[in-house]
N, C-alpha and C positions, 0 to 999 in steps of 0.2 A: 748465367744470367742471359736472358734474351732482351734485346732492346726493342723499342717500339717499331723501328724501321724494319727489323728482321721479321717481327710478327706481321707487319703490313705486307711485306714481300711474300711471305708464306700464303697469306689469305689471297692476295692478288694473283698468285701462280695457278690457282684453281680455275677451271674453265667457266666462262660466262660470268665471272665475278667482276663487280664494279664497286668502287668506293663512293660513299656519300657521307654527308654530315647528318648525324642523328643526335639531336639535343646537344649540339656543340662537340660531339665526339666523332672520330672517324669510325664508320661502320661499313660492313660489307654485305652485299646481297647478290643473289643470282638472278640474272636477266631482269633486273629492276623490280623484282617481286618480293623475294623472301630473304629477310635478314638472317645471317647465320653467325655473325660475330661483330663485336664492338670493342674498340680500343679505349682504355681509360689511362691516357698518358700520365696524368698527375699522380695516379696510384700505382703505376707500373704493373697494370694487370689488363687482362682481356676477358671479355665475356664471350662464351661460345654457347650456342643454343643446341643442346643435346636432347635425346630422348631420355626419359627418366631412368631407363635401364643403363644407358651409356653414362649418364651422370653418376649413377651408383658405382659403376665399374671404375671410372676415373677417380671418384672420391675415395674409394677403398684403396686405391694405389697409394695416395698420400693426401689426407684431408687438409693439410696445410698448403697444398698447391692447388688442388681442385676442390671447390666448395660451392654449394648452391648460393645464388644471389639471395640475400636475406629478405625476401618478400614473396608476394604471390608468383612472381616470375620464376623464382627458384623452384617453386613447386611444379612449374611447367617445364623444367629442364634447363633454365638459364643458369649457367655455371661460370663462376669466376676462375681464372687461371692466374696464379701469381708468377709473373714473368721473371721476377728476381730469383725464383727457385726452380722453375721447370727446366727440364732437359730439352734440347732442341727436337729430338725425335718424339718426345711425348707431346710437345706443343703441336708438331706437325700432325700427329695422330688425332689430337683433339680437334684441331681446325678442320682436318679432312673429314672426320666423323660428323661434325656440325654441318659442313658443306653437303655431305651425302644425305643427311636428314632433310636439309632444306631443299635439296635437289628433288627429292621425292615429292615434297609438298608443292614445289614449283611446277612440276610436271602435271599435277592434278588441277592446277588453276586454269 
């Protein structure tokens, strides 16, 4: 099990990342521009913004840990991670992948 503070530390360890409040939840963006993750403390989960291909890869690993957000955002790569089930290395990979995807978008802005 990963606690909220550990997930926060992983996200903040990535370059140019800052935390802000997004609809009452802690969220993380690069250089103040592109959000790549949001914590859901009450549900013990995290949303990471992945490409659709990356979402599919993580989901195929374990659909009870990595699953699309159940709305239009999920169809655009927004993926929930169940922090009560995910291994630390898998969470690190998911957050880093989301950060890399957001970093590419940020550099184009």
